Every structure is written in structure tokens, then in C-alpha cells.
A tleap script that builds the chain and sets N, CA, C and O, in Angstrom:
source leaprc.protein.ff14SB
mol = sequence {
  NMET ASP GLY SER LYS LEU LEU GLY MET TYR
  LYS GLY GLN ILE HIE ILE GLU MET ASN PHE
  SER PHE LEU LYS ASP PRO VAL TYR THR ASP
  GLU ILE TYR LEU LYS LYS PRO GLU ARG VAL
  LYS VAL LEU GLY TYR LEU PHE LEU LEU ALA
  LEU THR VAL TYR ARG VAL PHE GLN ARG ARG
  ILE ARG GLN HIE ILE THR GLU GLN ASN PRO
  MET HIE GLY SER GLY GLY ARG ILE LEU ARG
  LYS PRO THR ALA ALA ALA ILE PHE GLN ILE
  PHE LYS TYR ARG LYS ILE ILE VAL PHE ARG
  MET PRO ASP GLY THR ARG THR ARG GLN PHE
  VAL ARG PRO SER THR LYS GLU GLU LYS ARG
  VAL LEU THR SER LEU GLY LEU ASP GLU SER
  VAL TYR LEU CGLY
}
set mol.1.N position { 63.397 104.391 111.063 }
set mol.1.CA position { 61.969 104.519 111.351 }
set mol.1.C position { 61.302 104.957 110.053 }
set mol.1.O position { 61.738 105.919 109.421 }
set mol.2.N position { 60.314 104.296 109.682 }
set mol.2.CA position { 59.617 104.648 108.414 }
set mol.2.C position { 58.798 105.954 108.501 }
set mol.2.O position { 58.495 106.415 109.601 }
set mol.3.N position { 58.469 106.499 107.442 }
set mol.3.CA position { 57.806 107.778 107.303 }
set mol.3.C position { 56.475 107.826 108.018 }
set mol.3.O position { 56.185 108.817 108.689 }
set mol.4.N position { 55.650 106.794 107.904 }
set mol.4.CA position { 54.320 106.744 108.543 }
set mol.4.C position { 54.460 106.799 110.067 }
set mol.4.O position { 53.735 107.536 110.735 }
set mol.5.N position { 55.407 106.006 110.618 }
set mol.5.CA position { 55.555 105.975 112.047 }
set mol.5.C position { 56.063 107.379 112.553 }
set mol.5.O position { 55.609 107.869 113.588 }
set mol.6.N position { 56.978 107.982 111.823 }
set mol.6.CA position { 57.489 109.284 112.191 }
set mol.6.C position { 56.331 110.303 112.159 }
set mol.6.O position { 56.142 111.107 113.072 }
set mol.7.N position { 55.622 110.226 111.131 }
set mol.7.CA position { 54.413 111.187 110.939 }
set mol.7.C position { 53.455 110.980 112.053 }
set mol.7.O position { 52.903 111.959 112.555 }
set mol.8.N position { 53.217 109.774 112.478 }
set mol.8.CA position { 52.289 109.420 113.589 }
set mol.8.C position { 52.852 110.019 114.909 }
set mol.8.O position { 52.073 110.573 115.685 }
set mol.9.N position { 54.122 109.932 115.179 }
set mol.9.CA position { 54.724 110.511 116.412 }
set mol.9.C position { 54.577 112.017 116.377 }
set mol.9.O position { 54.231 112.652 117.373 }
set mol.10.N position { 54.854 112.591 115.172 }
set mol.10.CA position { 54.739 114.007 115.088 }
set mol.10.C position { 53.347 114.522 115.319 }
set mol.10.O position { 53.144 115.484 116.060 }
set mol.11.N position { 52.366 113.872 114.673 }
set mol.11.CA position { 50.931 114.266 114.803 }
set mol.11.C position { 50.467 114.098 116.242 }
set mol.11.O position { 49.519 114.769 116.650 }
set mol.12.N position { 51.093 113.231 117.023 }
set mol.12.CA position { 50.710 113.029 118.394 }
set mol.12.C position { 51.202 114.109 119.364 }
set mol.12.O position { 50.872 114.103 120.550 }
set mol.13.N position { 51.985 115.016 118.835 }
set mol.13.CA position { 52.512 116.071 119.689 }
set mol.13.C position { 51.774 117.420 119.348 }
set mol.13.O position { 52.295 118.287 118.646 }
set mol.14.N position { 50.578 117.522 119.877 }
set mol.14.CA position { 49.744 118.730 119.535 }
set mol.14.C position { 50.323 119.986 119.889 }
set mol.14.O position { 50.057 120.967 119.194 }
set mol.15.N position { 51.131 120.097 120.947 }
set mol.15.CA position { 51.702 121.272 121.368 }
set mol.15.C position { 52.734 121.811 120.300 }
set mol.15.O position { 52.804 123.009 120.028 }
set mol.16.N position { 53.491 120.898 119.742 }
set mol.16.CA position { 54.434 121.302 118.676 }
set mol.16.C position { 53.655 121.758 117.466 }
set mol.16.O position { 54.012 122.765 116.854 }
set mol.17.N position { 52.649 121.083 117.116 }
set mol.17.CA position { 51.790 121.528 115.968 }
set mol.17.C position { 51.265 122.970 116.193 }
set mol.17.O position { 51.295 123.829 115.312 }
set mol.18.N position { 50.790 123.163 117.424 }
set mol.18.CA position { 50.174 124.486 117.757 }
set mol.18.C position { 51.284 125.580 117.653 }
set mol.18.O position { 51.023 126.695 117.202 }
set mol.19.N position { 52.480 125.242 118.066 }
set mol.19.CA position { 53.585 126.263 117.992 }
set mol.19.C position { 53.896 126.629 116.600 }
set mol.19.O position { 54.192 127.793 116.329 }
set mol.20.N position { 53.846 125.671 115.661 }
set mol.20.CA position { 54.229 125.945 114.276 }
set mol.20.C position { 52.996 126.361 113.438 }
set mol.20.O position { 53.115 126.465 112.217 }
set mol.21.N position { 51.881 126.590 114.020 }
set mol.21.CA position { 50.685 127.009 113.228 }
set mol.21.C position { 50.884 128.338 112.604 }
set mol.21.O position { 50.318 128.624 111.549 }
set mol.22.N position { 51.691 129.178 113.238 }
set mol.22.CA position { 51.927 130.515 112.593 }
set mol.22.C position { 52.645 130.394 111.254 }
set mol.22.O position { 52.529 131.273 110.399 }
set mol.23.N position { 53.379 129.316 111.076 }
set mol.23.CA position { 54.026 129.143 109.709 }
set mol.23.C position { 53.058 128.829 108.612 }
set mol.23.O position { 53.397 128.935 107.433 }
set mol.24.N position { 51.796 128.426 108.992 }
set mol.24.CA position { 50.820 128.124 107.983 }
set mol.24.C position { 50.021 129.388 107.598 }
set mol.24.O position { 49.209 129.368 106.673 }
set mol.25.N position { 50.279 130.493 108.341 }
set mol.25.CA position { 49.559 131.687 108.059 }
set mol.25.C position { 50.121 132.250 106.807 }
set mol.25.O position { 51.343 132.354 106.701 }
set mol.26.N position { 49.272 132.646 105.784 }
set mol.26.CA position { 49.751 133.220 104.635 }
set mol.26.C position { 50.616 134.505 104.748 }
set mol.26.O position { 51.419 134.811 103.867 }
set mol.27.N position { 50.425 135.223 105.837 }
set mol.27.CA position { 51.162 136.356 106.090 }
set mol.27.C position { 52.724 136.008 106.086 }
set mol.27.O position { 53.558 136.776 105.607 }
set mol.28.N position { 53.014 134.868 106.622 }
set mol.28.CA position { 54.397 134.515 106.772 }
set mol.28.C position { 54.955 133.671 105.651 }
set mol.28.O position { 56.158 133.648 105.393 }
set mol.29.N position { 53.997 132.942 104.957 }
set mol.29.CA position { 54.495 131.987 103.943 }
set mol.29.C position { 54.088 132.309 102.532 }
set mol.29.O position { 54.591 131.679 101.602 }
set mol.30.N position { 53.196 133.263 102.323 }
set mol.30.CA position { 52.726 133.546 101.009 }
set mol.30.C position { 53.715 134.398 100.215 }
set mol.30.O position { 54.078 135.498 100.632 }
set mol.31.N position { 54.133 133.890 99.100 }
set mol.31.CA position { 54.978 134.638 98.180 }
set mol.31.C position { 56.289 135.029 98.782 }
set mol.31.O position { 56.668 136.201 98.767 }
set mol.32.N position { 56.993 134.046 99.318 }
set mol.32.CA position { 58.397 134.300 99.746 }
set mol.32.C position { 59.325 133.919 98.612 }
set mol.32.O position { 59.384 132.761 98.200 }
set mol.33.N position { 60.067 134.932 98.100 }
set mol.33.CA position { 60.994 134.641 96.987 }
set mol.33.C position { 62.389 134.564 97.474 }
set mol.33.O position { 63.015 135.567 97.818 }
set mol.34.N position { 62.870 133.363 97.500 }
set mol.34.CA position { 64.327 133.165 97.817 }
set mol.34.C position { 64.896 132.291 96.708 }
set mol.34.O position { 64.383 131.208 96.424 }
set mol.35.N position { 65.942 132.768 96.100 }
set mol.35.CA position { 66.529 132.149 94.917 }
set mol.35.C position { 67.399 130.888 95.262 }
set mol.35.O position { 67.435 129.903 94.525 }
set mol.36.N position { 68.042 130.987 96.346 }
set mol.36.CA position { 68.967 129.826 96.676 }
set mol.36.C position { 68.432 128.982 97.803 }
set mol.36.O position { 67.830 129.492 98.747 }
set mol.37.N position { 68.662 127.650 97.696 }
set mol.37.CA position { 68.249 126.760 98.778 }
set mol.37.C position { 68.852 127.108 100.176 }
set mol.37.O position { 68.212 126.907 101.208 }
set mol.38.N position { 70.056 127.615 100.167 }
set mol.38.CA position { 70.695 127.999 101.406 }
set mol.38.C position { 69.886 129.075 102.122 }
set mol.38.O position { 69.779 129.095 103.348 }
set mol.39.N position { 69.299 130.000 101.283 }
set mol.39.CA position { 68.516 131.046 101.876 }
set mol.39.C position { 67.175 130.507 102.511 }
set mol.39.O position { 66.713 130.987 103.546 }
set mol.40.N position { 66.621 129.536 101.855 }
set mol.40.CA position { 65.384 128.934 102.397 }
set mol.40.C position { 65.739 128.261 103.696 }
set mol.40.O position { 64.957 128.345 104.644 }
set mol.41.N position { 66.872 127.597 103.798 }
set mol.41.CA position { 67.348 126.948 105.037 }
set mol.41.C position { 67.556 128.011 106.100 }
set mol.41.O position { 67.118 127.822 107.235 }
set mol.42.N position { 68.183 129.082 105.790 }
set mol.42.CA position { 68.466 130.179 106.794 }
set mol.42.C position { 67.140 130.715 107.296 }
set mol.42.O position { 66.969 130.923 108.498 }
set mol.43.N position { 66.149 130.955 106.341 }
set mol.43.CA position { 64.851 131.453 106.801 }
set mol.43.C position { 64.200 130.428 107.755 }
set mol.43.O position { 63.648 130.820 108.783 }
set mol.44.N position { 64.253 129.190 107.445 }
set mol.44.CA position { 63.747 128.189 108.372 }
set mol.44.C position { 64.418 128.296 109.779 }
set mol.44.O position { 63.725 128.254 110.796 }
set mol.45.N position { 65.699 128.426 109.822 }
set mol.45.CA position { 66.391 128.592 111.094 }
set mol.45.C position { 65.953 129.792 111.811 }
set mol.45.O position { 65.764 129.755 113.027 }
set mol.46.N position { 65.767 130.948 111.058 }
set mol.46.CA position { 65.257 132.161 111.692 }
set mol.46.C position { 63.903 131.960 112.342 }
set mol.46.O position { 63.665 132.400 113.467 }
set mol.47.N position { 62.998 131.272 111.601 }
set mol.47.CA position { 61.694 130.956 112.148 }
set mol.47.C position { 61.778 130.126 113.433 }
set mol.47.O position { 61.044 130.378 114.388 }
set mol.48.N position { 62.651 129.162 113.450 }
set mol.48.CA position { 62.873 128.335 114.609 }
set mol.48.C position { 63.430 129.186 115.762 }
set mol.48.O position { 62.972 129.058 116.898 }
set mol.49.N position { 64.385 130.028 115.488 }
set mol.49.CA position { 64.965 130.869 116.501 }
set mol.49.C position { 63.869 131.812 117.090 }
set mol.49.O position { 63.765 131.982 118.305 }
set mol.50.N position { 63.065 132.412 116.185 }
set mol.50.CA position { 62.007 133.304 116.696 }
set mol.50.C position { 61.041 132.544 117.529 }
set mol.50.O position { 60.622 133.027 118.581 }
set mol.51.N position { 60.648 131.310 117.079 }
set mol.51.CA position { 59.711 130.477 117.884 }
set mol.51.C position { 60.319 130.153 119.231 }
set mol.51.O position { 59.596 130.154 120.228 }
set mol.52.N position { 61.642 129.868 119.317 }
set mol.52.CA position { 62.289 129.495 120.519 }
set mol.52.C position { 62.255 130.694 121.479 }
set mol.52.O position { 62.001 130.509 122.670 }
set mol.53.N position { 62.495 131.866 121.011 }
set mol.53.CA position { 62.463 133.124 121.870 }
set mol.53.C position { 61.077 133.348 122.368 }
set mol.53.O position { 60.859 133.602 123.553 }
set mol.54.N position { 60.110 133.252 121.441 }
set mol.54.CA position { 58.704 133.354 121.749 }
set mol.54.C position { 58.244 132.448 122.923 }
set mol.54.O position { 57.614 132.889 123.884 }
set mol.55.N position { 58.610 131.134 122.772 }
set mol.55.CA position { 58.217 130.160 123.756 }
set mol.55.C position { 58.903 130.365 125.132 }
set mol.55.O position { 58.282 130.175 126.179 }
set mol.56.N position { 60.177 130.749 125.103 }
set mol.56.CA position { 60.931 131.056 126.368 }
set mol.56.C position { 60.296 132.207 127.055 }
set mol.56.O position { 60.103 132.176 128.271 }
set mol.57.N position { 59.973 133.196 126.339 }
set mol.57.CA position { 59.349 134.413 126.844 }
set mol.57.C position { 57.986 134.008 127.558 }
set mol.57.O position { 57.702 134.347 128.707 }
set mol.58.N position { 57.214 133.269 126.760 }
set mol.58.CA position { 55.862 132.810 127.304 }
set mol.58.C position { 56.021 131.969 128.547 }
set mol.58.O position { 55.248 132.127 129.492 }
set mol.59.N position { 57.005 131.073 128.582 }
set mol.59.CA position { 57.164 130.197 129.747 }
set mol.59.C position { 57.657 131.001 130.908 }
set mol.59.O position { 57.205 130.725 132.020 }
set mol.60.N position { 58.505 131.935 130.783 }
set mol.60.CA position { 58.997 132.689 131.906 }
set mol.60.C position { 57.862 133.511 132.546 }
set mol.60.O position { 57.839 133.675 133.766 }
set mol.61.N position { 56.941 134.019 131.751 }
set mol.61.CA position { 55.777 134.776 132.277 }
set mol.61.C position { 54.855 133.820 132.979 }
set mol.61.O position { 54.394 134.122 134.080 }
set mol.62.N position { 54.559 132.659 132.383 }
set mol.62.CA position { 53.681 131.718 132.915 }
set mol.62.C position { 54.196 131.186 134.274 }
set mol.62.O position { 53.374 130.798 135.104 }
set mol.63.N position { 55.476 131.153 134.527 }
set mol.63.CA position { 55.985 130.640 135.767 }
set mol.63.C position { 55.600 131.568 136.967 }
set mol.63.O position { 55.674 131.154 138.124 }
set mol.64.N position { 55.190 132.827 136.661 }
set mol.64.CA position { 54.834 133.759 137.692 }
set mol.64.C position { 53.274 133.957 137.795 }
set mol.64.O position { 52.782 134.796 138.550 }
set mol.65.N position { 52.581 133.185 137.043 }
set mol.65.CA position { 51.141 133.265 137.040 }
set mol.65.C position { 50.590 132.128 137.894 }
set mol.65.O position { 51.035 130.991 137.735 }
set mol.66.N position { 49.681 132.376 138.756 }
set mol.66.CA position { 49.045 131.321 139.571 }
set mol.66.C position { 47.562 131.445 139.515 }
set mol.66.O position { 47.038 132.489 139.126 }
set mol.67.N position { 46.849 130.374 139.905 }
set mol.67.CA position { 45.384 130.418 139.919 }
set mol.67.C position { 44.868 131.545 140.835 }
set mol.67.O position { 43.844 132.168 140.556 }
set mol.68.N position { 45.581 131.782 141.901 }
set mol.68.CA position { 45.187 132.768 142.904 }
set mol.68.C position { 45.544 134.175 142.449 }
set mol.68.O position { 44.934 135.145 142.900 }
set mol.69.N position { 46.542 134.300 141.546 }
set mol.69.CA position { 47.017 135.579 141.105 }
set mol.69.C position { 47.157 135.610 139.590 }
set mol.69.O position { 48.262 135.732 139.062 }
set mol.70.N position { 45.976 135.494 138.864 }
set mol.70.CA position { 46.050 135.541 137.476 }
set mol.70.C position { 46.438 136.855 136.827 }
set mol.70.O position { 46.444 137.868 137.525 }
set mol.71.N position { 46.736 136.909 135.643 }
set mol.71.CA position { 47.124 138.192 134.959 }
set mol.71.C position { 45.859 138.761 134.275 }
set mol.71.O position { 44.971 138.026 133.841 }
set mol.72.N position { 45.827 140.079 134.204 }
set mol.72.CA position { 44.645 140.720 133.556 }
set mol.72.C position { 45.106 141.257 132.252 }
set mol.72.O position { 45.945 142.156 132.200 }
set mol.73.N position { 44.570 140.719 131.193 }
set mol.73.CA position { 44.969 141.139 129.802 }
set mol.73.C position { 44.166 142.280 129.274 }
set mol.73.O position { 43.340 142.855 129.982 }
set mol.74.N position { 44.399 142.606 128.050 }
set mol.74.CA position { 43.606 143.681 127.401 }
set mol.74.C position { 42.137 143.363 127.417 }
set mol.74.O position { 41.719 142.219 127.236 }
set mol.75.N position { 41.357 144.409 127.642 }
set mol.75.CA position { 39.881 144.288 127.685 }
set mol.75.C position { 39.440 143.636 129.031 }
set mol.75.O position { 38.285 143.242 129.193 }
set mol.76.N position { 40.355 143.541 129.944 }
set mol.76.CA position { 39.922 143.021 131.277 }
set mol.76.C position { 39.882 141.568 131.406 }
set mol.76.O position { 39.485 141.058 132.455 }
set mol.77.N position { 40.289 140.821 130.350 }
set mol.77.CA position { 40.256 139.406 130.380 }
set mol.77.C position { 41.202 138.833 131.481 }
set mol.77.O position { 42.273 139.389 131.722 }
set mol.78.N position { 40.815 137.774 132.111 }
set mol.78.CA position { 41.631 137.136 133.125 }
set mol.78.C position { 42.485 136.037 132.357 }
set mol.78.O position { 41.944 135.171 131.669 }
set mol.79.N position { 43.763 136.131 132.516 }
set mol.79.CA position { 44.718 135.191 131.827 }
set mol.79.C position { 45.372 134.254 132.831 }
set mol.79.O position { 46.243 134.683 133.589 }
set mol.80.N position { 44.984 133.011 132.857 }
set mol.80.CA position { 45.666 132.059 133.750 }
set mol.80.C position { 46.860 131.355 133.087 }
set mol.80.O position { 47.796 130.930 133.765 }
set mol.81.N position { 46.813 131.242 131.775 }
set mol.81.CA position { 47.935 130.706 130.973 }
set mol.81.C position { 48.050 131.569 129.806 }
set mol.81.O position { 47.637 131.169 128.718 }
set mol.82.N position { 48.606 132.786 129.950 }
set mol.82.CA position { 48.622 133.760 128.853 }
set mol.82.C position { 49.632 133.269 127.735 }
set mol.82.O position { 50.700 132.723 128.012 }
set mol.83.N position { 49.223 133.497 126.540 }
set mol.83.CA position { 50.146 133.278 125.422 }
set mol.83.C position { 51.051 134.499 125.300 }
set mol.83.O position { 50.762 135.556 125.861 }
set mol.84.N position { 52.080 134.353 124.610 }
set mol.84.CA position { 52.996 135.513 124.402 }
set mol.84.C position { 52.241 136.602 123.630 }
set mol.84.O position { 52.408 137.790 123.906 }
set mol.85.N position { 51.441 136.209 122.700 }
set mol.85.CA position { 50.628 137.263 121.912 }
set mol.85.C position { 49.749 138.060 122.867 }
set mol.85.O position { 49.645 139.278 122.716 }
set mol.86.N position { 49.108 137.414 123.850 }
set mol.86.CA position { 48.269 138.109 124.809 }
set mol.86.C position { 49.117 139.028 125.760 }
set mol.86.O position { 48.663 140.082 126.205 }
set mol.87.N position { 50.330 138.582 126.032 }
set mol.87.CA position { 51.261 139.477 126.792 }
set mol.87.C position { 51.667 140.663 126.028 }
set mol.87.O position { 51.662 141.780 126.546 }
set mol.88.N position { 52.038 140.445 124.744 }
set mol.88.CA position { 52.364 141.576 123.868 }
set mol.88.C position { 51.272 142.616 123.745 }
set mol.88.O position { 51.523 143.812 123.597 }
set mol.89.N position { 50.012 142.100 123.815 }
set mol.89.CA position { 48.845 143.086 123.735 }
set mol.89.C position { 48.865 144.043 124.953 }
set mol.89.O position { 48.448 145.197 124.844 }
set mol.90.N position { 49.343 143.559 126.088 }
set mol.90.CA position { 49.367 144.395 127.259 }
set mol.90.C position { 50.298 145.622 126.955 }
set mol.90.O position { 50.080 146.703 127.500 }
set mol.91.N position { 51.268 145.455 126.138 }
set mol.91.CA position { 52.250 146.540 125.810 }
set mol.91.C position { 51.913 147.260 124.482 }
set mol.91.O position { 52.660 148.130 124.034 }
set mol.92.N position { 50.791 146.886 123.872 }
set mol.92.CA position { 50.516 147.416 122.510 }
set mol.92.C position { 50.513 148.903 122.457 }
set mol.92.O position { 51.054 149.496 121.523 }
set mol.93.N position { 49.899 149.538 123.463 }
set mol.93.CA position { 49.745 151.011 123.336 }
set mol.93.C position { 50.763 151.701 124.199 }
set mol.93.O position { 50.510 152.829 124.622 }
set mol.94.N position { 51.832 151.138 124.475 }
set mol.94.CA position { 53.000 151.699 125.301 }
set mol.94.C position { 53.681 152.691 124.400 }
set mol.94.O position { 54.167 152.310 123.336 }
set mol.95.N position { 53.735 153.897 124.765 }
set mol.95.CA position { 54.443 154.908 124.014 }
set mol.95.C position { 55.621 155.561 124.727 }
set mol.95.O position { 55.579 155.749 125.943 }
set mol.96.N position { 56.628 155.893 124.014 }
set mol.96.CA position { 57.795 156.525 124.562 }
set mol.96.C position { 58.058 157.786 123.840 }
set mol.96.O position { 58.093 157.813 122.610 }
set mol.97.N position { 58.248 158.857 124.590 }
set mol.97.CA position { 58.653 160.129 123.932 }
set mol.97.C position { 60.210 160.282 124.054 }
set mol.97.O position { 60.808 160.043 125.103 }
set mol.98.N position { 60.799 160.685 122.937 }
set mol.98.CA position { 62.199 160.888 122.942 }
set mol.98.C position { 62.517 162.352 122.853 }
set mol.98.O position { 62.116 163.022 121.902 }
set mol.99.N position { 63.253 162.873 123.857 }
set mol.99.CA position { 63.610 164.239 123.903 }
set mol.99.C position { 65.046 164.414 123.433 }
set mol.99.O position { 65.941 163.763 123.971 }
set mol.100.N position { 65.301 165.283 122.434 }
set mol.100.CA position { 66.642 165.555 122.028 }
set mol.100.C position { 67.119 166.846 122.769 }
set mol.100.O position { 66.556 167.924 122.577 }
set mol.101.N position { 68.082 166.714 123.546 }
set mol.101.CA position { 68.570 167.794 124.390 }
set mol.101.C position { 69.472 168.717 123.593 }
set mol.101.O position { 69.991 168.322 122.549 }
set mol.102.N position { 69.670 169.942 124.066 }
set mol.102.CA position { 70.523 170.873 123.340 }
set mol.102.C position { 72.019 170.365 123.137 }
set mol.102.O position { 72.673 170.644 122.133 }
set mol.103.N position { 72.453 169.657 124.101 }
set mol.103.CA position { 73.815 169.106 123.967 }
set mol.103.C position { 73.926 167.875 123.037 }
set mol.103.O position { 75.004 167.300 122.886 }
set mol.104.N position { 72.806 167.488 122.425 }
set mol.104.CA position { 72.832 166.363 121.479 }
set mol.104.C position { 72.434 164.999 122.082 }
set mol.104.O position { 72.218 164.039 121.342 }
set mol.105.N position { 72.337 164.911 123.405 }
set mol.105.CA position { 71.970 163.602 124.043 }
set mol.105.C position { 70.462 163.460 123.908 }
set mol.105.O position { 69.726 164.418 123.667 }
set mol.106.N position { 70.064 162.266 124.068 }
set mol.106.CA position { 68.611 161.981 124.020 }
set mol.106.C position { 68.171 161.448 125.376 }
set mol.106.O position { 68.916 160.759 126.072 }
set mol.107.N position { 66.963 161.781 125.719 }
set mol.107.CA position { 66.340 161.236 126.867 }
set mol.107.C position { 64.979 160.694 126.534 }
set mol.107.O position { 64.190 161.325 125.829 }
set mol.108.N position { 64.719 159.540 127.038 }
set mol.108.CA position { 63.429 158.899 126.762 }
set mol.108.C position { 62.500 158.844 128.016 }
set mol.108.O position { 62.946 158.688 129.153 }
set mol.109.N position { 61.249 158.976 127.738 }
set mol.109.CA position { 60.339 158.925 128.861 }
set mol.109.C position { 59.034 158.301 128.390 }
set mol.109.O position { 58.550 158.567 127.290 }
set mol.110.N position { 58.461 157.430 129.294 }
set mol.110.CA position { 57.110 156.883 129.018 }
set mol.110.C position { 56.065 158.025 129.076 }
set mol.110.O position { 56.161 158.972 129.856 }
set mol.111.N position { 55.093 157.864 128.215 }
set mol.111.CA position { 53.981 158.901 128.147 }
set mol.111.C position { 53.203 158.771 129.447 }
set mol.111.O position { 52.794 159.792 130.000 }
set mol.112.N position { 52.970 157.518 129.981 }
set mol.112.CA position { 52.146 157.384 131.136 }
set mol.112.C position { 52.917 156.377 132.082 }
set mol.112.O position { 53.787 155.641 131.614 }
set mol.113.N position { 52.607 156.362 133.316 }
set mol.113.CA position { 53.250 155.360 134.241 }
set mol.113.C position { 52.902 153.929 133.819 }
set mol.113.O position { 51.876 153.714 133.174 }
set mol.114.N position { 53.689 153.010 134.152 }
set mol.114.CA position { 53.433 151.606 133.829 }
set mol.114.C position { 52.263 151.072 134.685 }
set mol.114.O position { 52.070 151.422 135.849 }
set mol.115.N position { 51.509 150.202 134.008 }
set mol.115.CA position { 50.382 149.589 134.684 }
set mol.115.C position { 50.908 148.454 135.589 }
set mol.115.O position { 52.059 148.036 135.463 }
set mol.116.N position { 50.084 147.985 136.464 }
set mol.116.CA position { 50.452 146.890 137.325 }
set mol.116.C position { 50.862 145.628 136.510 }
set mol.116.O position { 51.814 144.946 136.889 }
set mol.117.N position { 50.164 145.319 135.416 }
set mol.117.CA position { 50.460 144.174 134.651 }
set mol.117.C position { 51.766 144.364 133.834 }
set mol.117.O position { 52.536 143.418 133.674 }
set mol.118.N position { 51.997 145.541 133.342 }
set mol.118.CA position { 53.228 145.811 132.637 }
set mol.118.C position { 54.456 145.666 133.541 }
set mol.118.O position { 55.477 145.124 133.117 }
set mol.119.N position { 54.364 146.136 134.753 }
set mol.119.CA position { 55.432 145.925 135.758 }
set mol.119.C position { 55.600 144.476 136.099 }
set mol.119.O position { 56.719 143.996 136.279 }
set mol.120.N position { 54.516 143.789 136.188 }
set mol.120.CA position { 54.536 142.354 136.513 }
set mol.120.C position { 55.280 141.567 135.445 }
set mol.120.O position { 56.078 140.680 135.746 }
set mol.121.N position { 55.004 141.906 134.197 }
set mol.121.CA position { 55.701 141.210 133.084 }
set mol.121.C position { 57.174 141.487 133.124 }
set mol.121.O position { 57.982 140.568 132.994 }
set mol.122.N position { 57.545 142.737 133.303 }
set mol.122.CA position { 58.927 143.119 133.337 }
set mol.122.C position { 59.677 142.442 134.463 }
set mol.122.O position { 60.803 141.965 134.318 }
set mol.123.N position { 58.976 142.426 135.622 }
set mol.123.CA position { 59.579 141.788 136.786 }
set mol.123.C position { 59.850 140.323 136.605 }
set mol.123.O position { 60.911 139.811 136.960 }
set mol.124.N position { 58.809 139.623 136.011 }
set mol.124.CA position { 59.016 138.216 135.765 }
set mol.124.C position { 60.103 137.848 134.820 }
set mol.124.O position { 60.586 136.717 134.773 }
set mol.125.N position { 60.484 138.877 134.042 }
set mol.125.CA position { 61.576 138.649 132.980 }
set mol.125.C position { 62.901 139.145 133.622 }
set mol.125.O position { 63.964 139.080 133.005 }
set mol.126.N position { 62.803 139.637 134.870 }
set mol.126.CA position { 64.016 140.129 135.497 }
set mol.126.C position { 64.485 141.537 134.999 }
set mol.126.O position { 65.665 141.880 135.074 }
set mol.127.N position { 63.550 142.291 134.514 }
set mol.127.CA position { 63.811 143.607 133.948 }
set mol.127.C position { 63.082 144.668 134.705 }
set mol.127.O position { 62.220 144.371 135.532 }
set mol.128.N position { 63.402 145.858 134.444 }
set mol.128.CA position { 62.627 147.002 134.923 }
set mol.128.C position { 62.549 148.088 133.883 }
set mol.128.O position { 63.154 147.950 132.820 }
set mol.129.N position { 61.831 149.164 134.140 }
set mol.129.CA position { 61.578 150.145 133.088 }
set mol.129.C position { 62.835 150.827 132.613 }
set mol.129.O position { 62.883 151.337 131.494 }
set mol.130.N position { 63.836 150.843 133.432 }
set mol.130.CA position { 65.097 151.594 133.044 }
set mol.130.C position { 65.757 150.923 131.842 }
set mol.130.O position { 66.525 151.562 131.123 }
set mol.131.N position { 65.458 149.600 131.609 }
set mol.131.CA position { 66.062 148.916 130.443 }
set mol.131.C position { 65.565 149.581 129.208 }
set mol.131.O position { 66.325 149.674 128.244 }
set mol.132.N position { 64.308 150.067 129.153 }
set mol.132.CA position { 63.771 150.719 127.961 }
set mol.132.C position { 64.081 152.132 127.792 }
set mol.132.O position { 64.065 152.709 126.704 }
set mol.133.N position { 64.389 152.714 129.018 }
set mol.133.CA position { 64.625 154.178 128.973 }
set mol.133.C position { 66.107 154.545 128.976 }
set mol.133.O position { 66.486 155.681 128.688 }
set mol.134.N position { 66.959 153.523 129.319 }
set mol.134.CA position { 68.419 153.849 129.485 }
set mol.134.C position { 69.143 154.168 128.235 }
set mol.134.O position { 70.341 154.447 128.270 }
savepdb mol mol.pdb
quit
């Protein structure tokens, strides 16, 4: 397949382009100093792995969102197809207090009870709060 045909196929896949748009952000690509080509390759693989985890996370949440039961994001926005970034915003101000006990063990506790949406996200991922506190 020649390069122009391959580029045409790639450009026709807008969803793929949108997924990789974060790579065009100067925060991720500006002034990365890697001396060896192998390290550049590894960094590329790490970006792909991160994108895969991000997309699987987003897909699993979206499978539990319906038109009749949308999610409520930060600022009260109604999310019918939430992005992973919007879901992360729900947890942005989640705080955990770590207590160091006299016997040396540590106990963790949330500062406030989970909101309905936080519980909903954890449930759609097959998790509960004890995962974070255990």
C-alpha cells in the first residue's frame, strides 16, 4: 500500500486521531530528551499502553451510562458519554487521611463519604471503596 493511501485511511479514522491528540500537547512532547532510539521506542509503547488503559476505563464506565440514567459530572454537568478526563474530575477532590497507629500499622479513611457518582464509577469498574482503603 502506498503512503498516500495509508495516510488517507488513517485520516478517515477520526476517533483514532482524537485519541492521539494528547500526544500533540506540548506538555507531553515538548523537550523530551532521550539519547537512544530504543528509549524513544519504549516511550512510544508507554504512551500506547497509557492510552489503552485510558480507553478501556472510559469504555467500561460508558457501558453503565444510559440516556435515562446519565452521570452528573463536576459543576453539575450532565454526562451522557463521559470522557475519562471528566470521570477523573469527579474524583479530583477526593482526600484520604492516613492514621499511623501506635503499633506501626496504618489505617486509611476518606475525609467524607463517597458521592453517588463516585460509587457509581467504582461499581461500574467492579470495585468498592475498600480497594482504596485496604
